[in-house]
Backbone as JSON Lines, residues from 0, in Angstrom:
{"i":0,"aa":"M","n":[-21.05,-12.15,8.37],"ca":[-20.61,-11.15,7.4],"c":[-19.7,-10.14,8.11]}
{"i":1,"aa":"K","n":[-18.64,-9.72,7.41],"ca":[-17.69,-8.75,7.97],"c":[-18.35,-7.41,8.26]}
{"i":2,"aa":"K","n":[-17.84,-6.72,9.28],"ca":[-18.36,-5.42,9.63],"c":[-17.48,-4.28,9.13]}
{"i":3,"aa":"T","n":[-16.21,-4.57,8.78],"ca":[-15.33,-3.49,8.31],"c":[-15.59,-3.23,6.83]}
{"i":4,"aa":"T","n":[-15.01,-2.15,6.33],"ca":[-15.26,-1.74,4.94],"c":[-14.55,-2.61,3.92]}
{"i":5,"aa":"L","n":[-13.52,-3.33,4.31],"ca":[-12.75,-4.13,3.38],"c":[-13.47,-5.43,3.06]}
{"i":6,"aa":"L","n":[-13.83,-5.62,1.78],"ca":[-14.58,-6.8,1.38],"c":[-13.77,-7.79,0.55]}
{"i":7,"aa":"N","n":[-12.67,-7.37,-0.05],"ca":[-11.89,-8.26,-0.91],"c":[-11.32,-9.41,-0.09]}
{"i":8,"aa":"I","n":[-11.65,-10.64,-0.49],"ca":[-11.27,-11.82,0.27],"c":[-9.75,-11.98,0.35]}
{"i":9,"aa":"A","n":[-9.07,-11.87,-0.78],"ca":[-7.61,-12.07,-0.79],"c":[-6.9,-11.03,0.05]}
{"i":10,"aa":"L","n":[-7.35,-9.8,-0.03],"ca":[-6.71,-8.73,0.73],"c":[-6.99,-8.87,2.22]}
{"i":11,"aa":"S","n":[-8.21,-9.19,2.58],"ca":[-8.55,-9.39,3.98],"c":[-7.8,-10.58,4.57]}
{"i":12,"aa":"R","n":[-7.68,-11.66,3.8],"ca":[-6.93,-12.85,4.24],"c":[-5.47,-12.52,4.47]}
{"i":13,"aa":"T","n":[-4.89,-11.75,3.55],"ca":[-3.48,-11.38,3.67],"c":[-3.25,-10.56,4.93]}
{"i":14,"aa":"I","n":[-4.09,-9.57,5.17],"ca":[-3.94,-8.72,6.35],"c":[-4.11,-9.54,7.62]}
{"i":15,"aa":"A","n":[-5.08,-10.45,7.63],"ca":[-5.31,-11.29,8.81],"c":[-4.1,-12.16,9.12]}
{"i":16,"aa":"G","n":[-3.32,-12.51,8.1],"ca":[-2.16,-13.36,8.3],"c":[-0.87,-12.63,8.56]}
{"i":17,"aa":"M","n":[-0.91,-11.3,8.56],"ca":[0.32,-10.53,8.77],"c":[0.7,-10.45,10.23]}
{"i":18,"aa":"G","n":[2.02,-10.4,10.45],"ca":[2.56,-10.23,11.79],"c":[3.34,-8.93,11.87]}
{"i":19,"aa":"H","n":[3.82,-8.62,13.07],"ca":[4.57,-7.4,13.31],"c":[5.78,-7.32,12.38]}
{"i":20,"aa":"G","n":[5.89,-6.24,11.64],"ca":[7.01,-6.03,10.74],"c":[6.79,-6.51,9.32]}
{"i":21,"aa":"D","n":[5.71,-7.24,9.08],"ca":[5.41,-7.68,7.71],"c":[5.05,-6.47,6.84]}
{"i":22,"aa":"I","n":[5.3,-6.6,5.55],"ca":[5.12,-5.49,4.61],"c":[3.97,-5.78,3.65]}
{"i":23,"aa":"L","n":[3.09,-4.8,3.48],"ca":[2.05,-4.83,2.47],"c":[2.25,-3.6,1.6]}
{"i":24,"aa":"V","n":[2.36,-3.79,0.3],"ca":[2.56,-2.68,-0.63],"c":[1.26,-2.4,-1.37]}
{"i":25,"aa":"I","n":[0.9,-1.14,-1.43],"ca":[-0.2,-0.7,-2.28],"c":[0.45,0.08,-3.41]}
{"i":26,"aa":"G","n":[0.21,-0.35,-4.65],"ca":[0.9,0.26,-5.77],"c":[-0.02,0.76,-6.86]}
{"i":27,"aa":"D","n":[0.56,1.61,-7.68],"ca":[-0.16,2.08,-8.86],"c":[-0.17,0.97,-9.91]}
{"i":28,"aa":"A","n":[-0.84,1.21,-11.02],"ca":[-1.01,0.18,-12.05],"c":[0.3,-0.24,-12.7]}
{"i":29,"aa":"G","n":[1.33,0.59,-12.6],"ca":[2.59,0.29,-13.26],"c":[3.68,-0.29,-12.37]}
{"i":30,"aa":"L","n":[3.45,-0.4,-11.08],"ca":[4.49,-0.91,-10.18],"c":[4.76,-2.38,-10.47]}
{"i":31,"aa":"P","n":[6.02,-2.73,-10.77],"ca":[6.3,-4.14,-11.03],"c":[6.2,-4.97,-9.75]}
{"i":32,"aa":"V","n":[5.73,-6.19,-9.91],"ca":[5.6,-7.12,-8.79],"c":[6.69,-8.17,-8.94]}
{"i":33,"aa":"P","n":[7.57,-8.27,-7.95],"ca":[8.67,-9.24,-8.04],"c":[8.16,-10.68,-8.1]}
{"i":34,"aa":"P","n":[8.89,-11.53,-8.8],"ca":[8.51,-12.95,-8.82],"c":[8.46,-13.5,-7.4]}
{"i":35,"aa":"G","n":[7.45,-14.31,-7.13],"ca":[7.31,-14.93,-5.82],"c":[6.53,-14.13,-4.81]}
{"i":36,"aa":"V","n":[6.23,-12.87,-5.11],"ca":[5.43,-12.03,-4.21],"c":[3.98,-12.09,-4.69]}
{"i":37,"aa":"E","n":[3.06,-12.33,-3.77],"ca":[1.65,-12.41,-4.14],"c":[1.17,-11.09,-4.71]}
{"i":38,"aa":"L","n":[0.43,-11.17,-5.8],"ca":[-0.22,-10.0,-6.4],"c":[-1.7,-10.08,-6.11]}
{"i":39,"aa":"I","n":[-2.22,-9.03,-5.47],"ca":[-3.66,-8.9,-5.29],"c":[-4.07,-7.8,-6.25]}
{"i":40,"aa":"D","n":[-4.59,-8.19,-7.38],"ca":[-4.89,-7.26,-8.48],"c":[-6.32,-6.75,-8.37]}
{"i":41,"aa":"L","n":[-6.45,-5.49,-7.97],"ca":[-7.77,-4.87,-7.86],"c":[-8.09,-4.0,-9.06]}
{"i":42,"aa":"A","n":[-7.1,-3.75,-9.94],"ca":[-7.27,-2.84,-11.07],"c":[-8.37,-3.33,-12.0]}
{"i":43,"aa":"V","n":[-9.27,-2.41,-12.35],"ca":[-10.35,-2.69,-13.29],"c":[-10.12,-1.92,-14.57]}
{"i":44,"aa":"T","n":[-9.82,-0.64,-14.42],"ca":[-9.54,0.24,-15.53],"c":[-8.72,1.4,-14.99]}
{"i":45,"aa":"A","n":[-8.22,2.25,-15.88],"ca":[-7.4,3.39,-15.44],"c":[-8.17,4.21,-14.41]}
{"i":46,"aa":"G","n":[-7.59,4.34,-13.22],"ca":[-8.19,5.14,-12.16],"c":[-9.16,4.4,-11.26]}
{"i":47,"aa":"M","n":[-9.44,3.15,-11.56],"ca":[-10.43,2.43,-10.76],"c":[-9.9,1.06,-10.35]}
{"i":48,"aa":"P","n":[-9.79,0.79,-9.06],"ca":[-9.99,1.75,-7.98],"c":[-8.77,2.66,-7.84]}
{"i":49,"aa":"D","n":[-9.0,3.81,-7.3],"ca":[-7.9,4.76,-7.1],"c":[-7.1,4.38,-5.85]}
{"i":50,"aa":"F","n":[-5.9,4.89,-5.77],"ca":[-4.99,4.61,-4.67],"c":[-5.62,4.97,-3.33]}
{"i":51,"aa":"A","n":[-6.19,6.16,-3.22],"ca":[-6.71,6.65,-1.94],"c":[-7.8,5.75,-1.38]}
{"i":52,"aa":"S","n":[-8.7,5.28,-2.24],"ca":[-9.79,4.41,-1.77],"c":[-9.25,3.1,-1.23]}
{"i":53,"aa":"V","n":[-8.26,2.54,-1.91],"ca":[-7.68,1.28,-1.46],"c":[-6.94,1.48,-0.15]}
{"i":54,"aa":"L","n":[-6.17,2.55,-0.04],"ca":[-5.45,2.82,1.2],"c":[-6.4,2.96,2.37]}
{"i":55,"aa":"R","n":[-7.48,3.7,2.22],"ca":[-8.45,3.87,3.31],"c":[-9.06,2.53,3.71]}
{"i":56,"aa":"A","n":[-9.4,1.7,2.74],"ca":[-9.99,0.39,3.04],"c":[-8.99,-0.5,3.79]}
{"i":57,"aa":"V","n":[-7.74,-0.5,3.36],"ca":[-6.71,-1.31,4.02],"c":[-6.52,-0.83,5.46]}
{"i":58,"aa":"L","n":[-6.5,0.47,5.66],"ca":[-6.3,1.01,7.01],"c":[-7.46,0.7,7.95]}
{"i":59,"aa":"S","n":[-8.61,0.29,7.41],"ca":[-9.73,-0.11,8.27],"c":[-9.43,-1.42,8.98]}
{"i":60,"aa":"E","n":[-8.45,-2.19,8.49],"ca":[-8.11,-3.48,9.1],"c":[-6.66,-3.61,9.54]}
{"i":61,"aa":"L","n":[-5.74,-2.9,8.93],"ca":[-4.32,-3.1,9.21],"c":[-3.77,-2.07,10.19]}
{"i":62,"aa":"Q","n":[-3.14,-2.56,11.24],"ca":[-2.42,-1.69,12.18],"c":[-1.05,-1.4,11.57]}
{"i":63,"aa":"V","n":[-0.75,-0.13,11.34],"ca":[0.5,0.25,10.67],"c":[1.45,0.9,11.67]}
{"i":64,"aa":"E","n":[2.69,0.42,11.69],"ca":[3.72,0.98,12.55],"c":[4.5,2.08,11.84]}
{"i":65,"aa":"R","n":[4.77,1.85,10.53],"ca":[5.49,2.85,9.74],"c":[5.2,2.6,8.27]}
{"i":66,"aa":"H","n":[5.58,3.56,7.45],"ca":[5.35,3.42,6.01],"c":[6.54,3.96,5.24]}
{"i":67,"aa":"V","n":[6.69,3.48,4.02],"ca":[7.81,3.85,3.17],"c":[7.26,4.38,1.85]}
{"i":68,"aa":"L","n":[7.86,5.49,1.41],"ca":[7.5,6.13,0.14],"c":[8.74,6.35,-0.71]}
{"i":69,"aa":"A","n":[8.53,6.5,-2.01],"ca":[9.64,6.84,-2.91],"c":[9.91,8.33,-2.84]}
{"i":70,"aa":"E","n":[11.18,8.69,-2.77],"ca":[11.58,10.11,-2.72],"c":[11.03,10.91,-3.89]}
{"i":71,"aa":"E","n":[10.92,10.28,-5.05],"ca":[10.43,10.96,-6.25],"c":[9.01,11.48,-6.08]}
{"i":72,"aa":"M","n":[8.28,10.91,-5.15],"ca":[6.92,11.35,-4.88],"c":[6.89,12.81,-4.43]}
{"i":73,"aa":"Q","n":[7.95,13.26,-3.77],"ca":[8.03,14.64,-3.28],"c":[8.14,15.64,-4.43]}
{"i":74,"aa":"T","n":[8.69,15.22,-5.55],"ca":[8.83,16.09,-6.71],"c":[7.57,16.09,-7.57]}
{"i":75,"aa":"V","n":[7.04,14.89,-7.8],"ca":[5.86,14.74,-8.66],"c":[4.58,15.17,-7.95]}
{"i":76,"aa":"V","n":[4.48,14.91,-6.66],"ca":[3.33,15.2,-5.8],"c":[2.01,14.7,-6.42]}
{"i":77,"aa":"P","n":[1.88,13.38,-6.52],"ca":[0.62,12.83,-7.03],"c":[-0.49,12.99,-6.0]}
{"i":78,"aa":"P","n":[-1.75,12.87,-6.42],"ca":[-2.87,12.96,-5.47],"c":[-2.73,11.96,-4.31]}
{"i":79,"aa":"A","n":[-2.06,10.85,-4.54],"ca":[-1.85,9.87,-3.48],"c":[-1.12,10.49,-2.3]}
{"i":80,"aa":"L","n":[-0.17,11.37,-2.56],"ca":[0.59,11.99,-1.47],"c":[-0.3,12.88,-0.62]}
{"i":81,"aa":"V","n":[-1.24,13.54,-1.23],"ca":[-2.2,14.37,-0.48],"c":[-2.99,13.5,0.49]}
{"i":82,"aa":"E","n":[-3.44,12.34,0.01],"ca":[-4.2,11.43,0.88],"c":[-3.32,10.84,1.97]}
{"i":83,"aa":"I","n":[-2.1,10.51,1.64],"ca":[-1.16,9.99,2.63],"c":[-0.94,11.02,3.74]}
{"i":84,"aa":"E","n":[-0.79,12.28,3.36],"ca":[-0.63,13.34,4.35],"c":[-1.87,13.44,5.24]}
{"i":85,"aa":"R","n":[-3.03,13.32,4.64],"ca":[-4.28,13.41,5.38],"c":[-4.41,12.27,6.39]}
{"i":86,"aa":"L","n":[-3.87,11.1,6.04],"ca":[-3.99,9.92,6.89],"c":[-2.75,9.64,7.73]}
{"i":87,"aa":"K","n":[-1.81,10.59,7.78],"ca":[-0.52,10.32,8.41],"c":[-0.63,9.87,9.87]}
{"i":88,"aa":"G","n":[-1.67,10.24,10.57],"ca":[-1.85,9.8,11.95],"c":[-2.08,8.31,12.07]}
{"i":89,"aa":"K","n":[-2.49,7.65,11.0],"ca":[-2.74,6.2,11.0],"c":[-1.58,5.42,10.38]}
{"i":90,"aa":"L","n":[-0.56,6.14,9.91],"ca":[0.51,5.51,9.14],"c":[1.84,5.4,9.87]}
{"i":91,"aa":"G","n":[1.93,5.9,11.07],"ca":[3.17,5.8,11.83],"c":[4.29,6.61,11.21]}
{"i":92,"aa":"K","n":[5.51,6.24,11.57],"ca":[6.7,6.95,11.11],"c":[6.86,6.8,9.59]}
{"i":93,"aa":"R","n":[7.39,7.85,8.96],"ca":[7.61,7.85,7.51],"c":[9.08,7.65,7.19]}
{"i":94,"aa":"E","n":[9.33,6.84,6.18],"ca":[10.68,6.65,5.65],"c":[10.64,6.92,4.15]}
{"i":95,"aa":"W","n":[11.75,7.46,3.63],"ca":[11.88,7.75,2.2],"c":[13.0,6.91,1.61]}
{"i":96,"aa":"L","n":[12.75,6.34,0.44],"ca":[13.76,5.61,-0.33],"c":[13.7,6.08,-1.77]}
{"i":97,"aa":"S","n":[14.76,5.88,-2.52],"ca":[14.67,6.13,-3.96],"c":[13.64,5.15,-4.54]}
{"i":98,"aa":"H","n":[13.1,5.46,-5.69],"ca":[12.11,4.57,-6.3],"c":[12.73,3.2,-6.59]}
{"i":99,"aa":"D","n":[13.99,3.19,-7.02],"ca":[14.67,1.91,-7.27],"c":[14.79,1.1,-5.98]}
{"i":100,"aa":"A","n":[15.15,1.75,-4.88],"ca":[15.24,1.05,-3.6],"c":[13.86,0.59,-3.12]}
{"i":101,"aa":"F","n":[12.84,1.39,-3.41],"ca":[11.47,1.0,-3.06],"c":[11.09,-0.29,-3.77]}
{"i":102,"aa":"K","n":[11.44,-0.38,-5.05],"ca":[11.13,-1.59,-5.81],"c":[11.87,-2.8,-5.25]}
{"i":103,"aa":"V","n":[13.08,-2.6,-4.75],"ca":[13.82,-3.69,-4.11],"c":[13.09,-4.11,-2.82]}
{"i":104,"aa":"L","n":[12.6,-3.14,-2.05],"ca":[11.86,-3.43,-0.83],"c":[10.64,-4.31,-1.1]}
{"i":105,"aa":"T","n":[9.99,-4.12,-2.24],"ca":[8.79,-4.9,-2.55],"c":[9.08,-6.4,-2.62]}
{"i":106,"aa":"R","n":[10.33,-6.78,-2.8],"ca":[10.69,-8.21,-2.84],"c":[10.4,-8.9,-1.51]}
{"i":107,"aa":"N","n":[10.35,-8.12,-0.43],"ca":[10.11,-8.67,0.91],"c":[8.65,-8.54,1.35]}
{"i":108,"aa":"A","n":[7.78,-8.08,0.47],"ca":[6.38,-7.87,0.83],"c":[5.62,-9.18,0.91]}
{"i":109,"aa":"R","n":[4.66,-9.24,1.81],"ca":[3.73,-10.37,1.84],"c":[2.88,-10.37,0.59]}
{"i":110,"aa":"A","n":[2.53,-9.14,0.13],"ca":[1.74,-9.01,-1.09],"c":[1.88,-7.59,-1.62]}
{"i":111,"aa":"V","n":[1.63,-7.46,-2.93],"ca":[1.52,-6.16,-3.58],"c":[0.08,-6.04,-4.06]}
{"i":112,"aa":"V","n":[-0.56,-4.96,-3.66],"ca":[-1.94,-4.69,-4.06],"c":[-1.88,-3.73,-5.24]}
{"i":113,"aa":"R","n":[-2.33,-4.17,-6.4],"ca":[-2.31,-3.35,-7.61],"c":[-3.63,-2.62,-7.73]}
{"i":114,"aa":"T","n":[-3.56,-1.3,-7.77],"ca":[-4.75,-0.47,-7.95],"c":[-4.84,-0.05,-9.43]}
{"i":115,"aa":"G","n":[-5.86,0.68,-9.76],"ca":[-5.99,1.23,-11.1],"c":[-5.37,2.61,-11.22]}
{"i":116,"aa":"E","n":[-4.69,3.05,-10.16],"ca":[-4.08,4.39,-10.13],"c":[-3.05,4.53,-11.25]}
{"i":117,"aa":"C","n":[-3.12,5.62,-11.99],"ca":[-2.21,5.85,-13.11],"c":[-1.38,7.12,-12.94]}
{"i":118,"aa":"Q","n":[-1.25,7.6,-11.71],"ca":[-0.38,8.73,-11.41],"c":[0.97,8.18,-10.97]}
{"i":119,"aa":"P","n":[2.08,8.69,-11.52],"ca":[3.4,8.15,-11.18],"c":[3.7,8.21,-9.68]}
{"i":120,"aa":"Y","n":[4.4,7.19,-9.22],"ca":[4.91,7.08,-7.85],"c":[3.81,7.0,-6.8]}
{"i":121,"aa":"S","n":[2.64,6.56,-7.18],"ca":[1.53,6.4,-6.23],"c":[1.63,5.02,-5.58]}
{"i":122,"aa":"N","n":[2.64,4.87,-4.74],"ca":[2.96,3.6,-4.1],"c":[3.3,3.84,-2.63]}
{"i":123,"aa":"I","n":[2.96,2.86,-1.8],"ca":[3.3,2.94,-0.38],"c":[3.56,1.53,0.14]}
{"i":124,"aa":"A","n":[4.56,1.4,0.96],"ca":[4.82,0.15,1.68],"c":[4.38,0.36,3.12]}
{"i":125,"aa":"L","n":[3.46,-0.46,3.57],"ca":[2.94,-0.37,4.93],"c":[3.58,-1.47,5.76]}
{"i":126,"aa":"I","n":[4.2,-1.1,6.86],"ca":[4.83,-2.07,7.74],"c":[3.9,-2.28,8.94]}
{"i":127,"aa":"A","n":[3.51,-3.51,9.12],"ca":[2.5,-3.84,10.15],"c":[3.03,-3.6,11.55]}
{"i":128,"aa":"G","n":[2.15,-3.07,12.37],"ca":[2.42,-2.9,13.79],"c":[1.64,-3.92,14.58]}
{"i":129,"aa":"V","n":[1.49,-3.67,15.86],"ca":[0.69,-4.53,16.73],"c":[-0.36,-3.66,17.43]}
{"i":130,"aa":"T","n":[-1.45,-4.3,17.81],"ca":[-2.54,-3.55,18.45],"c":[-2.43,-3.53,19.97]}
{"i":131,"aa":"F","n":[-1.39,-4.13,20.51],"ca":[-1.23,-4.14,21.98],"c":[0.09,-3.53,22.36]}
């Protein structure tokens, strides 16, 4: 039995298969998933699971080199941004893109993790690092 907090099989499998520079996106319930990109749908109902809980669980297994956020997040300031700020020491360098450019970036993701988060722009692209 696993010892880390992440229990979802599809999500744990995806993280285990990631290499340096691979992208994992954690998105709100409304983020579109491009055709051909794996969707790991965790959403149960509005707000469940929330963005922050999923991000913390993912960070228990994924080494992150940098992360990407939508610039619009700075204006809206969803609760997700507060959690991202709290966890910034585990997220590496920050990059900002327009929301439209962020959606284009998702085309290169290994997977998009859909949460039940219903706050606008509660999305993050995590770029995998290495542990050595």
